[in-house]
N, C-alpha and C positions, 0 to 999 in steps of 0.2 A: 504493500499499500504506500502510495506517494506521501511524503511529508508536506506536500503542498495542497492547496485547495483552490477551487475556482468559484467565482460568484457570477450568478446570472441575475440581472435586474430587469423585471418585466414592466414595460410601460404600455398600459392597456388602451391607448387612445389612438384613433384614426380620424382623419377628416371625413372619410367615407369608407364604407365596407366593400371590399372586393368580393366578386361573386364566387370566387373559389376558396376563400379563407374561412377556416373553421376555428382559428385561434380566438381567445377571448379578447375582444376589443369593443370600444364604443366611442361615440362622438362625445365631446365635452367642451367646456368653456375655460377661460383663464382661471376662474375661481376654482373649478374642479381640478385643474392642473396644480394649483397652489396647495389645495387640500391633500391631493394624492402625494405630492412631494413630501409634505410633513409626515404622512403615514409611512412612506418608504424609509425616511430618515429614522423614524421610531423603530421600525423593524430592523434596520441595519444595526442600530445600537443593541437590539435584542440578540441578533445572531452573533455579533462580535463577542458576546459573553459566553458563547457556546463552544468556541474553538480558539486555540492559540497557534493554529497552523498558519504559515505564510500564504498569502494569496498570490497565485502565479498568473491568473487571467481574471479580467472582469468583462462581462458582455451585457450591453444594454440592448435588449430586443423588444419586440412588440407584436402587434400594434406598430406604432411609429414613434420611436423615442424622440425624433427631431421636432415633433409638434410641441414639446415642452419648451423648446428654445434653449440656447447655449447657457444662459444664466442658471436655469433650474438644473440642467444636466451637470453642470460644473459644481453646483451646490451639493448635489447628491454624491458626485465622485469625491469631493473634498471630505464629506462625512465618512465615506468608505475609508479614505486614507487616514482619517483621524481615529477611526475605531478598529481598523484591521491593520496588520503588519503586511504591507504590500511589497512584493519583491522588487528589486531595483530595476530589472528588465521585464517587468510584467507587461503582458499584452492587454491593452485596454481599448475595447471596440465599442462603437455605437452604430447601430443601424440608421440609415438616413433615407427618407423618401425624397426623390428628386424635386418634388413640388416645394418642400420645405428647404431642401438643400440649396436652392438658389438665393436664399436670403439669410440662412443661419450663420452665425459668427464662428466660422471654422477656426480662426486665429485664436479666439477665446478657448474653444475646445482643446486645441493643440497645446496651448500654454498651460492649461490646468491638468494635463496629463493624458488625454486621449491620444492614441498613437495608431489607431487602425479604424477605417471607416468601411462599412458594408452598405452598398447602395442598392435599393430595389429597382433595377432596371426592368427585368422580366422580358422585354423584347425591344428591338430597335426598329420595329415595323409598325407604323401608325395604326393599321387595321387591327393588328394583334393586340396592341396596347388598349385600343377602344374595346375590343372583345373581352379583355381581362378586367375592364372597369378601372383601369389606372387613370389617375387624374393629372399625370405629368406628361410632358412632351419629350421627344428626343433631345431637343435643345436644352431642356431643363437638366437632363442628365449630363450633357456635355458641360454645361455651366457648373453643375455640382462638382464634377470631377476636377475641373480646372481650379475652382475656388478652394477645394480641399487641398490640392497639390500646392497652390500658391501659399497656403497657410502653413505648410511644412509637412503634410502627410505624404508619405511615400509608400504606405501599405494600404492599398485601396482595393476592395472586392466589389464585383458586380454580380448580381443575381440574374440568371436566365431561366426561362421556363420552356420545356419541350412538351409537345403534344397539345399545344394550343389549337382550338378549332381553326381549320383552313391553313395551318402552318405547313410549309414544305421544306425540303432540304435547302432550297434556294433562299427562302426567307430566314431559315435558321443560320445559314452561312452569313447573311447580312448582319444578323445580331452578333454573331461571334466576331466578325470583322470589325464591327463597331467597338466591341470591348477591346480588341487588340489595338485599334487605332487610338483608343483612350490611354493606352499604355498602362493599364492596371496590372496589379501583381497576383490577382486571385479571381477565379470565377467559380460560382456555385451554379451548377446547371442541373436542374432536377425535372423529372417527368410530372406533368400535371396529374394530380390525383383528384377524383371527384369524391368529396366528403359529404356525408349526410349533414343536414341542417345548413346547407349553403344554397345560394341562388343557382349555381351551376347544377346541383343535384336535382332541383326542380326542373331544370331545362335539359336534363341529360338525354331525353328522347328527341328534342327538337333541334339541337345543335350538332354539327358534325364534328364530334370529338374523335380524336385519333384512336383507332383500334390497337390492340396489342402488337400486331405486326408493324404498323406504321411507327408506333412509339419505339419499338425495338430498332427500326431502321434509323430513326432520328437520333436515338441515343448513341448507337454505334458510329454514325456519321460525326456526331459532336465529339465523341472521345478521340477519334482519329484526327479530326481537323484541329482540335485544341492542342493535341500533342505535337502536331506539325508546327504549330505557332509557338511552341515552347512552354505550354501549360501542361505540366506533368500531372497525371491523375494520381491522387494519393488516397482517395476514398470514393465510394460509389458515385457521389454526385459533386465531388470537389476536385478542382484543378488549380495548380499554383505554379508560378515561377519558382525556381529553386530557392529554398529558404523562406518562403512566404506562405507556407501552409498555416492554416488557422490553428493556433496553439489551444484556444479555448475548446473548440469542437473536437480536437484530437484528444483532449483530456476526457471527454465523454466516452469516446470510443476505446480509450485505454483503461476504462473502468476506474478512473480516479474520482475522488470525492468532489462534490460541488454542492453549493447552497443556492436554491432558486428563491428569490424574494419578489413577490408580486402575486396577484390573483392568477390561479392555475399554474403557477410556476412549480416545476418539479425539483426535487433534491435527491442526492445520494450522499448520506452522511451518517458516520458511525455504523456502517453496515446496513442501514435501513434506507429504503426508498419511500418517499411520501411527497405530497403536494398540497398546495393551498387550494381551497375552494374556488369555484369559478365565478367570483364576483368580488368587487372592491369591498363590499361589506364583510364578506367572509375573511378576506385578507385582513381588514382592519381588526376584526375580532380574533385573529390568530387561529382560525379554524383550519386544522391540518388533517389531511386524510392519509391514513397508513396505506402504503403500497407494497408491503412485504419486505423481505430481505433482498440485498443485492450483492453482487460481486462473486456469485458462485461460478462453478465450472461452465455451466451452460451459458450464462450471461457473458462470461469472459470470452468464450469461443465465438458467440454470435457477434459481439461488438468487434472483436479482433478481425473477423472475416469481412467486416465493412471496409477495412483499410487495405490498401494495395500492399502494404508490408505483410499483411495476413496474420496467421496464427503461428507464432514462434514456439517450437517444441520445448526449447530450453527455458523459456519464460514461463510456459505452462507448468513445467515440472518444478521450477523454483517456487512458484506461488502455491500450487496445490499438492506438491510432494509425491506426485505419481506421473507416470507416462500416459500419453493419449492412447486409448485402446487400439490394438491392432486392427479390430473390425472397423473402426473409424477410418484408419489409414487405408485399408483395402477398399472401402467404399469410395474414398476420395480419389483413389487410383483409377477407378472406373470413370469418374467424372473428368479426370485428367485426359483419359483416352478419348472422351467425347468432346474435348476442347473447352470445358467449362472451368477447370481448375488447373493450377500448376503446383507441383510438389518438388521442392528443393530438398537439400540435405537437412535443412534446419527449419523449414516452414511450409505451410500450405496457403495458397491465395487464389482468389478468383481472377479469371480472365474478364475482359470487358463483356464478352458473350455470356459468361457465367453470372455476372452481376444481374442480368435481366431475369434470371430464374434463381437468384440467390436465396430468396425466402424459402422456397421449396427444398432446395438442396440443403440448407442449414437445418431445417426441420428434420429431414431424413438422417443427417449426420448426427444430430443431437439425440435422436431416438436410440442410437447405438450406445450411448452412455448409461442407459437405464440399467 
């Protein structure tokens, strides 16, 4: 278990609700923002008394953290620094929506300690942005990247979505080319998933969503093209220039501990998984829902296999005191012959093709541990 811990800060506000989003978020006004900031600071103090571990990463997600503005975001970060022991080289990220990114004070964010920005682009095609209910334009994204870079940020990530209705390889290439032209260091590119309780779920029979075959083709195209441009895949949906992998998300996948602060935010702490209730009221009342234990063999394997570095045999033995069963290795050998996995002397990992069916394969492999 790492001697470090990560913090996730959830900002549950958006100017409007995207039709694909099932995260907890709501519209609000300036007074709501102030009130929520006070609640957050109170909970930051609460959790700082629960651990003396150093904080290696802090991630402000949402919702749309940038709707709070630089002053509130900096006040929250300063309270974190005051109450927790932050590593000198800690990665501190805030998600930014391009609509607010064109006006937010990036210089203030940078000077108070933020050093990584994650921007919700989703697409560089106007028709696709409209379909996704995004309220920003392509020029807003360009301006956001430029303003962040001028303020001192050199670690900038863009989000891309695959499987958008009417998306083609040509339009996906346009979006990837746009990211490359922006000279960013990281791209998260994930397949659109239709979740219940979203507008897209209501419209799933009337819009031309990509079927599994088309999703697979778009995904494999993106993986190959991004790597040609120097973005190395290090996780199912994440690509980075060398040295710019997301430390915060990597901590999740390496089964390290983290504390999530905010409504619906999840935590893995002291061997337990739990999360806050899905409302600001539940969060304010400290209503926490138990989600069982974490960090066992099955979870470690599942999370490790999300990473391109894969499941390391030596690391598994060091943590759990036993070798991976031979039946597990034999089954993985069959998947290697089918082109879904690779097995080296010290590890097992998925190919790009294998990632497309990784949930099914991981389930079958984990059944062999029983």
